[in-house]
Structure formats: structure tokens, C-alpha cells
Backbone as CSV, one residue per row, in Angstrom:
resi,resn,N_x,N_y,N_z,CA_x,CA_y,CA_z,C_x,C_y,C_z
1,MET,0.976,-1.131,-0.165,-0.784,0.207,0.068,0.557,1.717,0.032
2,SER,0.278,2.576,-0.851,1.343,3.189,-0.549,0.952,4.229,0.231
3,GLU,1.936,4.771,0.478,1.666,5.529,2.017,0.829,6.476,1.418
4,GLU,0.387,8.070,0.635,-0.940,8.026,0.588,-1.756,7.280,0.667
5,ALA,-1.976,6.412,-0.020,-3.422,5.395,0.328,-3.787,4.752,1.650
6,LEU,-2.366,4.532,2.632,-2.563,4.456,3.827,-2.472,5.600,5.004
7,ASN,-2.446,6.680,4.128,-2.619,7.491,5.308,-4.339,8.011,4.954
8,SER,-4.388,8.125,3.362,-6.028,8.215,3.676,-6.767,7.295,4.099
9,ALA,-6.651,5.925,4.551,-7.256,4.500,5.521,-7.454,5.213,6.973
10,THR,-5.590,5.458,6.696,-5.872,6.199,8.878,-6.833,7.513,8.809
11,THR,-7.100,8.171,7.494,-7.878,9.888,7.684,-9.604,8.669,7.967
12,ARG,-9.605,8.101,7.432,-10.530,7.490,7.314,-11.007,6.861,8.668
13,LEU,-10.327,6.027,9.148,-10.792,5.391,10.537,-10.569,6.346,11.436
14,GLU,-9.601,7.726,11.182,-10.307,8.832,12.216,-11.287,9.110,12.945
15,ARG,-11.872,9.832,11.087,-13.258,9.903,10.988,-13.965,9.350,11.789
16,ALA,-14.284,7.374,10.964,-15.150,6.355,11.869,-15.036,6.386,13.316
17,VAL,-13.688,6.420,14.203,-13.591,6.269,15.435,-14.809,7.718,16.011
18,ALA,-14.060,8.953,15.138,-15.058,9.988,16.063,-16.414,9.969,16.034
19,ARG,-17.289,9.936,14.990,-18.267,9.066,14.547,-18.851,8.659,15.886
20,ILE,-18.045,7.283,15.756,-18.430,6.156,16.668,-18.365,6.758,17.578
21,GLU,-17.851,7.657,18.582,-17.626,8.330,20.008,-18.701,9.256,20.144
22,ARG,-18.892,10.031,19.120,-19.836,10.693,19.215,-21.279,10.237,19.932
23,ALA,-21.474,9.674,18.576,-22.740,8.480,18.336,-23.257,7.940,20.306
24,ASN,-21.741,7.455,20.548,-22.146,6.876,21.826,-22.447,7.740,22.930
25,SER,-22.020,8.991,22.880,-22.086,10.233,24.211,-23.481,10.618,23.708
26,GLN,-24.361,10.705,22.875,-25.357,11.159,22.330,-25.689,10.050,23.611
27,ARG,-25.769,8.809,23.099,-27.104,7.889,23.437,-27.110,7.390,25.024
28,GLN,-26.046,7.865,24.623,-24.953,7.511,27.039,-26.093,9.078,27.869
29,ALA,-26.388,10.126,27.137,-26.976,11.445,27.253,-28.867,11.122,27.048
30,ALA,-29.271,10.743,26.200,-30.947,10.217,25.788,-30.646,9.379,27.051
31,GLY,-30.145,8.299,27.335,-30.225,7.371,28.313,-30.438,8.051,29.449
32,SER,-29.613,9.002,29.560,-30.037,9.362,31.614,-31.001,10.179,31.731
33,GLY,-31.151,11.478,30.194,-32.693,11.649,30.235,-34.153,10.812,30.573
34,MET,-33.762,9.574,29.905,-34.748,7.921,29.781,-34.998,8.279,31.196
35,ALA,-33.720,7.899,32.111,-34.362,7.312,33.031,-34.885,8.275,34.499
36,GLU,-34.708,9.308,34.239,-34.812,11.109,34.659,-36.488,10.439,34.213
37,ALA,-36.834,11.000,33.115,-38.534,10.459,32.597,-39.280,9.291,33.738
38,LEU,-38.261,8.433,33.265,-38.832,7.159,34.164,-39.124,7.121,35.719
39,ALA,-37.767,7.797,36.072,-38.427,7.864,37.915,-39.678,8.502,37.971
40,SER,-39.426,10.176,36.637,-40.876,10.766,36.996,-41.812,9.806,37.329
41,LEU,-41.932,8.992,35.832,-42.756,8.257,36.099,-43.841,7.410,37.049
42,GLU,-42.306,6.761,37.612,-42.693,5.595,38.155,-43.498,6.768,39.896
43,ALA,-42.653,7.975,39.834,-43.430,8.603,41.106,-44.484,8.766,41.027
44,ARG,-45.454,9.877,39.872,-46.649,9.236,39.705,-47.443,8.665,39.484
45,HIS,-47.004,7.512,39.527,-47.350,6.467,39.416,-47.852,5.637,41.081
46,GLY,-47.286,6.094,41.521,-47.171,5.663,43.268,-48.431,6.891,43.454
47,THR,-48.453,7.914,43.519,-49.401,8.987,43.719,-50.317,8.604,43.212
48,LEU,-50.685,8.591,42.121,-51.713,8.424,41.866,-52.607,6.610,41.867
49,ARG,-51.693,5.736,42.295,-52.109,4.571,42.963,-52.353,5.205,44.355
50,GLU,-52.195,5.660,44.969,-52.437,6.380,45.975,-54.061,6.308,46.612
51,ARG,-54.326,7.265,45.973,-55.335,8.415,45.637,-56.323,7.783,45.125
52,VAL,-56.197,6.790,44.482,-57.314,5.594,44.325,-57.502,4.582,45.013
53,GLN,-56.623,4.399,45.565,-57.091,3.993,46.820,-57.824,4.175,47.581
54,ALA,-57.680,5.355,47.933,-58.330,6.482,48.962,-59.233,6.548,48.390
55,THR,-59.728,6.768,47.768,-60.951,6.999,46.469,-61.737,5.491,46.691
56,ILE,-60.605,4.571,46.659,-61.389,3.717,47.187,-62.390,2.878,47.975
57,GLU,-61.418,2.928,48.829,-61.483,3.031,50.427,-62.991,3.692,50.881
58,GLN,-63.109,5.351,50.675,-64.264,6.282,50.680,-65.488,5.791,49.871
59,LEU,-65.087,5.155,48.826,-66.730,4.181,48.033,-67.016,2.772,49.484
60,ASP,-66.398,2.939,49.471,-66.309,1.397,50.297,-67.043,1.394,51.991
61,VAL,-66.602,2.820,52.170,-67.226,3.331,53.399,-68.276,4.118,52.881
62,LEU,-68.909,4.253,52.220,-70.268,5.115,51.919,-70.914,4.164,51.086
63,ILE,-70.611,3.116,50.821,-71.664,1.641,50.326,-72.050,1.168,51.490
64,ALA,-71.036,1.064,52.123,-71.167,0.394,53.637,-72.431,1.387,54.409
65,THR,-72.226,2.738,54.408,-73.223,3.642,55.335,-74.519,3.024,54.836
66,GLU,-74.246,3.394,53.728,-76.219,3.211,52.617,-76.216,1.709,53.173
67,GLY,-75.790,0.583,52.696,-76.183,-0.936,52.775,-76.817,-0.574,54.547
68,SER,-76.026,-0.426,55.527,-76.293,-0.542,56.993,-77.872,0.431,56.834
69,ARG,-78.704,1.326,56.295,-79.776,2.173,56.375,-81.221,1.393,56.444
């Protein structure tokens, strides 16, 4: 392989490695954002679950009260 061809191949390889490193960094950043979004959704789901449970308990009390009349 000539020196010019070798230099050209080396340059292409360096560019490819740089693109891979950029893509990996972007993927990691996106993954971090996804983890935060998931944590937020889990917290909201927990709150919603608690509210639904409290509402069901209130309905049970109302139904029991009406049933005893």
C-alpha cells in the first residue's frame, strides 16, 4: 500500500472512530434523560395509585353506610 493510500485509510478510520464516539456520547446522554423520565413517571404512578386506593376506601365506607340504612 502506498503512503498516500495508507494516510487516506488512517484518516477515514480516525473519522469513523470520532463518529462512533459522538454517537455513543449522545446515546448515553439520551439514556440518562430516559432514566430521569422513568423515575418521574414511577413517582407519579405511585401518587395516582395512592389516590385511587383512598377513593376506593371512601366508596367502600359510603356503600357500607348506605347498606346499613
